[in-house]
PDB file with SEQRES, HELIX, SHEET and CRYST1 records, atoms N, CA, C and O in Angstrom:
SEQRES   1 A   48  MET ALA ASN ARG ASN ALA LYS MET PHE ASP LEU LYS VAL          
SEQRES   2 A   48  THR SER ALA TYR ARG GLN VAL PHE GLY ARG VAL GLU LEU          
SEQRES   3 A   48  ASN CYS ILE SER LEU ILE ALA GLU THR MET VAL LEU ASN          
SEQRES   4 A   48  ASP LEU LEU TYR ARG GLU ASN THR PHE                          
HELIX    1 AA1 ALA A    2  THR A   47  1                                  46    
CRYST1    1.000    1.000    1.000  90.00  90.00  90.00 P 1           1          
ATOM      1  N   MET A   1      33.517 100.917-134.950  1.00  0.00           N  
ATOM      2  CA  MET A   1      34.743 101.660-135.539  1.00  0.00           C  
ATOM      3  C   MET A   1      35.920 100.988-135.118  1.00  0.00           C  
ATOM      4  O   MET A   1      36.820 100.850-135.946  1.00  0.00           O  
ATOM      5  N   ALA A   2      36.074 100.510-133.874  1.00  0.00           N  
ATOM      6  CA  ALA A   2      37.189  99.856-133.450  1.00  0.00           C  
ATOM      7  C   ALA A   2      37.488  98.543-134.194  1.00  0.00           C  
ATOM      8  O   ALA A   2      38.607  98.137-134.509  1.00  0.00           O  
ATOM      9  N   ASN A   3      36.343  97.967-134.416  1.00  0.00           N  
ATOM     10  CA  ASN A   3      36.408  96.614-135.219  1.00  0.00           C  
ATOM     11  C   ASN A   3      36.900  96.859-136.649  1.00  0.00           C  
ATOM     12  O   ASN A   3      37.608  96.025-137.213  1.00  0.00           O  
ATOM     13  N   ARG A   4      36.529  97.989-137.228  1.00  0.00           N  
ATOM     14  CA  ARG A   4      36.987  98.305-138.682  1.00  0.00           C  
ATOM     15  C   ARG A   4      38.494  98.553-138.592  1.00  0.00           C  
ATOM     16  O   ARG A   4      39.255  98.092-139.443  1.00  0.00           O  
ATOM     17  N   ASN A   5      38.919  99.276-137.564  1.00  0.00           N  
ATOM     18  CA  ASN A   5      40.286  99.539-137.548  1.00  0.00           C  
ATOM     19  C   ASN A   5      41.116  98.330-137.372  1.00  0.00           C  
ATOM     20  O   ASN A   5      42.217  98.253-137.919  1.00  0.00           O  
ATOM     21  N   ALA A   6      40.609  97.318-136.582  1.00  0.00           N  
ATOM     22  CA  ALA A   6      41.359  96.144-136.413  1.00  0.00           C  
ATOM     23  C   ALA A   6      41.402  95.370-137.685  1.00  0.00           C  
ATOM     24  O   ALA A   6      42.384  94.697-137.998  1.00  0.00           O  
ATOM     25  N   LYS A   7      40.316  95.471-138.424  1.00  0.00           N  
ATOM     26  CA  LYS A   7      40.393  94.776-139.709  1.00  0.00           C  
ATOM     27  C   LYS A   7      41.425  95.378-140.667  1.00  0.00           C  
ATOM     28  O   LYS A   7      42.139  94.661-141.368  1.00  0.00           O  
ATOM     29  N   MET A   8      41.487  96.771-140.677  1.00  0.00           N  
ATOM     30  CA  MET A   8      42.441  97.458-141.502  1.00  0.00           C  
ATOM     31  C   MET A   8      43.805  97.059-141.083  1.00  0.00           C  
ATOM     32  O   MET A   8      44.635  96.739-141.934  1.00  0.00           O  
ATOM     33  N   PHE A   9      44.079  97.060-139.825  1.00  0.00           N  
ATOM     34  CA  PHE A   9      45.434  96.618-139.281  1.00  0.00           C  
ATOM     35  C   PHE A   9      45.816  95.280-139.671  1.00  0.00           C  
ATOM     36  O   PHE A   9      46.953  95.004-140.054  1.00  0.00           O  
ATOM     37  N   ASP A  10      44.830  94.414-139.571  1.00  0.00           N  
ATOM     38  CA  ASP A  10      45.108  93.043-139.936  1.00  0.00           C  
ATOM     39  C   ASP A  10      45.488  92.933-141.462  1.00  0.00           C  
ATOM     40  O   ASP A  10      46.436  92.231-141.814  1.00  0.00           O  
ATOM     41  N   LEU A  11      44.692  93.674-142.393  1.00  0.00           N  
ATOM     42  CA  LEU A  11      45.040  93.749-143.764  1.00  0.00           C  
ATOM     43  C   LEU A  11      46.390  94.259-143.988  1.00  0.00           C  
ATOM     44  O   LEU A  11      47.138  93.684-144.778  1.00  0.00           O  
ATOM     45  N   LYS A  12      46.773  95.368-143.304  1.00  0.00           N  
ATOM     46  CA  LYS A  12      48.077  95.980-143.467  1.00  0.00           C  
ATOM     47  C   LYS A  12      49.204  94.948-143.079  1.00  0.00           C  
ATOM     48  O   LYS A  12      50.174  94.756-143.813  1.00  0.00           O  
ATOM     49  N   VAL A  13      49.020  94.310-141.906  1.00  0.00           N  
ATOM     50  CA  VAL A  13      49.984  93.410-141.420  1.00  0.00           C  
ATOM     51  C   VAL A  13      50.158  92.174-142.375  1.00  0.00           C  
ATOM     52  O   VAL A  13      51.283  91.732-142.608  1.00  0.00           O  
ATOM     53  N   THR A  14      49.066  91.644-142.902  1.00  0.00           N  
ATOM     54  CA  THR A  14      49.161  90.504-143.795  1.00  0.00           C  
ATOM     55  C   THR A  14      49.783  90.875-145.089  1.00  0.00           C  
ATOM     56  O   THR A  14      50.531  90.063-145.635  1.00  0.00           O  
ATOM     57  N   SER A  15      49.525  92.103-145.663  1.00  0.00           N  
ATOM     58  CA  SER A  15      49.962  92.523-146.969  1.00  0.00           C  
ATOM     59  C   SER A  15      51.609  92.763-146.758  1.00  0.00           C  
ATOM     60  O   SER A  15      52.407  92.454-147.643  1.00  0.00           O  
ATOM     61  N   ALA A  16      51.961  93.265-145.664  1.00  0.00           N  
ATOM     62  CA  ALA A  16      53.428  93.517-145.405  1.00  0.00           C  
ATOM     63  C   ALA A  16      54.101  92.110-145.237  1.00  0.00           C  
ATOM     64  O   ALA A  16      55.190  91.887-145.766  1.00  0.00           O  
ATOM     65  N   TYR A  17      53.537  91.301-144.605  1.00  0.00           N  
ATOM     66  CA  TYR A  17      53.936  89.923-144.432  1.00  0.00           C  
ATOM     67  C   TYR A  17      54.165  89.236-145.785  1.00  0.00           C  
ATOM     68  O   TYR A  17      55.229  88.663-146.021  1.00  0.00           O  
ATOM     69  N   ARG A  18      53.168  89.298-146.664  1.00  0.00           N  
ATOM     70  CA  ARG A  18      53.183  88.680-147.985  1.00  0.00           C  
ATOM     71  C   ARG A  18      54.242  89.293-148.785  1.00  0.00           C  
ATOM     72  O   ARG A  18      54.899  88.570-149.534  1.00  0.00           O  
ATOM     73  N   GLN A  19      54.496  90.639-148.706  1.00  0.00           N  
ATOM     74  CA  GLN A  19      55.555  91.249-149.567  1.00  0.00           C  
ATOM     75  C   GLN A  19      56.859  90.752-149.122  1.00  0.00           C  
ATOM     76  O   GLN A  19      57.696  90.369-149.940  1.00  0.00           O  
ATOM     77  N   VAL A  20      57.078  90.741-147.786  1.00  0.00           N  
ATOM     78  CA  VAL A  20      58.425  90.251-147.204  1.00  0.00           C  
ATOM     79  C   VAL A  20      58.723  88.824-147.751  1.00  0.00           C  
ATOM     80  O   VAL A  20      59.754  88.508-148.344  1.00  0.00           O  
ATOM     81  N   PHE A  21      57.592  87.943-147.444  1.00  0.00           N  
ATOM     82  CA  PHE A  21      57.858  86.550-147.715  1.00  0.00           C  
ATOM     83  C   PHE A  21      57.809  86.222-149.191  1.00  0.00           C  
ATOM     84  O   PHE A  21      58.429  85.236-149.589  1.00  0.00           O  
ATOM     85  N   GLY A  22      57.124  86.966-150.026  1.00  0.00           N  
ATOM     86  CA  GLY A  22      57.174  86.792-151.440  1.00  0.00           C  
ATOM     87  C   GLY A  22      58.614  87.135-151.894  1.00  0.00           C  
ATOM     88  O   GLY A  22      59.188  86.428-152.722  1.00  0.00           O  
ATOM     89  N   ARG A  23      59.165  88.183-151.366  1.00  0.00           N  
ATOM     90  CA  ARG A  23      60.609  88.502-151.796  1.00  0.00           C  
ATOM     91  C   ARG A  23      61.548  87.439-151.369  1.00  0.00           C  
ATOM     92  O   ARG A  23      62.464  87.075-152.106  1.00  0.00           O  
ATOM     93  N   VAL A  24      61.344  86.935-150.200  1.00  0.00           N  
ATOM     94  CA  VAL A  24      62.243  85.870-149.678  1.00  0.00           C  
ATOM     95  C   VAL A  24      62.170  84.633-150.618  1.00  0.00           C  
ATOM     96  O   VAL A  24      63.171  84.048-151.031  1.00  0.00           O  
ATOM     97  N   GLU A  25      60.857  84.284-150.922  1.00  0.00           N  
ATOM     98  CA  GLU A  25      60.568  83.169-151.820  1.00  0.00           C  
ATOM     99  C   GLU A  25      61.169  83.338-153.098  1.00  0.00           C  
ATOM    100  O   GLU A  25      61.767  82.388-153.603  1.00  0.00           O  
ATOM    101  N   LEU A  26      61.075  84.545-153.742  1.00  0.00           N  
ATOM    102  CA  LEU A  26      61.665  84.767-155.028  1.00  0.00           C  
ATOM    103  C   LEU A  26      63.226  84.620-154.982  1.00  0.00           C  
ATOM    104  O   LEU A  26      63.872  84.032-155.849  1.00  0.00           O  
ATOM    105  N   ASN A  27      63.766  85.231-153.855  1.00  0.00           N  
ATOM    106  CA  ASN A  27      65.231  85.058-153.814  1.00  0.00           C  
ATOM    107  C   ASN A  27      65.697  83.606-153.660  1.00  0.00           C  
ATOM    108  O   ASN A  27      66.734  83.199-154.184  1.00  0.00           O  
ATOM    109  N   CYS A  28      64.906  82.867-152.940  1.00  0.00           N  
ATOM    110  CA  CYS A  28      65.265  81.432-152.824  1.00  0.00           C  
ATOM    111  C   CYS A  28      65.153  80.780-154.119  1.00  0.00           C  
ATOM    112  O   CYS A  28      66.045  80.011-154.476  1.00  0.00           O  
ATOM    113  N   ILE A  29      64.107  81.021-154.885  1.00  0.00           N  
ATOM    114  CA  ILE A  29      63.876  80.366-156.182  1.00  0.00           C  
ATOM    115  C   ILE A  29      64.971  80.794-157.158  1.00  0.00           C  
ATOM    116  O   ILE A  29      65.392  79.957-157.957  1.00  0.00           O  
ATOM    117  N   SER A  30      65.453  82.008-157.152  1.00  0.00           N  
ATOM    118  CA  SER A  30      66.439  82.458-158.073  1.00  0.00           C  
ATOM    119  C   SER A  30      67.803  81.852-157.623  1.00  0.00           C  
ATOM    120  O   SER A  30      68.611  81.469-158.468  1.00  0.00           O  
ATOM    121  N   LEU A  31      68.043  81.772-156.338  1.00  0.00           N  
ATOM    122  CA  LEU A  31      69.260  81.229-155.845  1.00  0.00           C  
ATOM    123  C   LEU A  31      69.276  79.690-156.351  1.00  0.00           C  
ATOM    124  O   LEU A  31      70.292  79.242-156.881  1.00  0.00           O  
ATOM    125  N   ILE A  32      68.208  78.957-156.183  1.00  0.00           N  
ATOM    126  CA  ILE A  32      68.187  77.541-156.578  1.00  0.00           C  
ATOM    127  C   ILE A  32      68.384  77.367-158.075  1.00  0.00           C  
ATOM    128  O   ILE A  32      69.012  76.412-158.532  1.00  0.00           O  
ATOM    129  N   ALA A  33      67.802  78.364-158.868  1.00  0.00           N  
ATOM    130  CA  ALA A  33      67.912  78.270-160.302  1.00  0.00           C  
ATOM    131  C   ALA A  33      69.381  78.552-160.696  1.00  0.00           C  
ATOM    132  O   ALA A  33      69.922  77.904-161.592  1.00  0.00           O  
ATOM    133  N   GLU A  34      70.013  79.524-160.018  1.00  0.00           N  
ATOM    134  CA  GLU A  34      71.350  79.880-160.294  1.00  0.00           C  
ATOM    135  C   GLU A  34      72.256  78.748-160.081  1.00  0.00           C  
ATOM    136  O   GLU A  34      73.139  78.439-160.880  1.00  0.00           O  
ATOM    137  N   THR A  35      71.995  78.090-158.892  1.00  0.00           N  
ATOM    138  CA  THR A  35      72.887  76.883-158.487  1.00  0.00           C  
ATOM    139  C   THR A  35      72.802  75.784-159.507  1.00  0.00           C  
ATOM    140  O   THR A  35      73.810  75.197-159.899  1.00  0.00           O  
ATOM    141  N   MET A  36      71.510  75.492-159.963  1.00  0.00           N  
ATOM    142  CA  MET A  36      71.324  74.482-160.919  1.00  0.00           C  
ATOM    143  C   MET A  36      72.007  74.827-162.285  1.00  0.00           C  
ATOM    144  O   MET A  36      72.604  73.956-162.916  1.00  0.00           O  
ATOM    145  N   VAL A  37      71.914  76.007-162.689  1.00  0.00           N  
ATOM    146  CA  VAL A  37      72.614  76.436-163.872  1.00  0.00           C  
ATOM    147  C   VAL A  37      74.135  76.229-163.787  1.00  0.00           C  
ATOM    148  O   VAL A  37      74.785  75.653-164.660  1.00  0.00           O  
ATOM    149  N   LEU A  38      74.655  76.760-162.634  1.00  0.00           N  
ATOM    150  CA  LEU A  38      76.146  76.667-162.397  1.00  0.00           C  
ATOM    151  C   LEU A  38      76.527  75.155-162.330  1.00  0.00           C  
ATOM    152  O   LEU A  38      77.560  74.779-162.884  1.00  0.00           O  
ATOM    153  N   ASN A  39      75.746  74.305-161.687  1.00  0.00           N  
ATOM    154  CA  ASN A  39      76.124  72.889-161.581  1.00  0.00           C  
ATOM    155  C   ASN A  39      76.101  72.270-162.953  1.00  0.00           C  
ATOM    156  O   ASN A  39      76.935  71.434-163.302  1.00  0.00           O  
ATOM    157  N   ASP A  40      75.138  72.695-163.712  1.00  0.00           N  
ATOM    158  CA  ASP A  40      75.001  72.139-165.045  1.00  0.00           C  
ATOM    159  C   ASP A  40      76.188  72.516-165.946  1.00  0.00           C  
ATOM    160  O   ASP A  40      76.652  71.668-166.709  1.00  0.00           O  
ATOM    161  N   LEU A  41      76.713  73.800-165.884  1.00  0.00           N  
ATOM    162  CA  LEU A  41      77.770  74.250-166.546  1.00  0.00           C  
ATOM    163  C   LEU A  41      79.087  73.539-166.108  1.00  0.00           C  
ATOM    164  O   LEU A  41      79.907  73.174-166.952  1.00  0.00           O  
ATOM    165  N   LEU A  42      79.262  73.362-164.856  1.00  0.00           N  
ATOM    166  CA  LEU A  42      80.468  72.690-164.364  1.00  0.00           C  
ATOM    167  C   LEU A  42      80.458  71.294-164.778  1.00  0.00           C  
ATOM    168  O   LEU A  42      81.497  70.783-165.197  1.00  0.00           O  
ATOM    169  N   TYR A  43      79.329  70.608-164.692  1.00  0.00           N  
ATOM    170  CA  TYR A  43      79.111  69.267-165.127  1.00  0.00           C  
ATOM    171  C   TYR A  43      79.525  69.092-166.630  1.00  0.00           C  
ATOM    172  O   TYR A  43      80.207  68.141-167.014  1.00  0.00           O  
ATOM    173  N   ARG A  44      79.074  70.053-167.419  1.00  0.00           N  
ATOM    174  CA  ARG A  44      79.320  69.890-168.924  1.00  0.00           C  
ATOM    175  C   ARG A  44      80.756  70.148-169.218  1.00  0.00           C  
ATOM    176  O   ARG A  44      81.321  69.551-170.134  1.00  0.00           O  
ATOM    177  N   GLU A  45      81.392  71.062-168.431  1.00  0.00           N  
ATOM    178  CA  GLU A  45      82.954  71.455-168.638  1.00  0.00           C  
ATOM    179  C   GLU A  45      83.608  70.192-168.290  1.00  0.00           C  
ATOM    180  O   GLU A  45      84.496  69.773-169.032  1.00  0.00           O  
ATOM    181  N   ASN A  46      83.231  69.468-167.127  1.00  0.00           N  
ATOM    182  CA  ASN A  46      84.053  68.297-166.734  1.00  0.00           C  
ATOM    183  C   ASN A  46      83.824  67.189-167.528  1.00  0.00           C  
ATOM    184  O   ASN A  46      84.688  66.313-167.525  1.00  0.00           O  
ATOM    185  N   THR A  47      82.723  67.036-168.284  1.00  0.00           N  
ATOM    186  CA  THR A  47      82.418  65.883-169.122  1.00  0.00           C  
ATOM    187  C   THR A  47      83.125  65.961-170.531  1.00  0.00           C  
ATOM    188  O   THR A  47      83.547  64.969-171.124  1.00  0.00           O  
ATOM    189  N   PHE A  48      83.199  67.174-170.968  1.00  0.00           N  
ATOM    190  CA  PHE A  48      83.797  67.320-172.241  1.00  0.00           C  
ATOM    191  C   PHE A  48      85.265  67.710-172.307  1.00  0.00           C  
ATOM    192  O   PHE A  48      85.819  67.847-173.398  1.00  0.00           O  
TER     193      PHE A  48                                                      
END                                                                             
């Protein structure tokens, strides 16, 4: 029984971990994408 509880706890911890890091990763990706778009717009405005 204790072993099963430990497994459940591990699953809960890893899923929480994944949720947090998944969000962080998504935020980083969207930030990078926004930065690239902004740089692109600035570059175009400066060239024309």
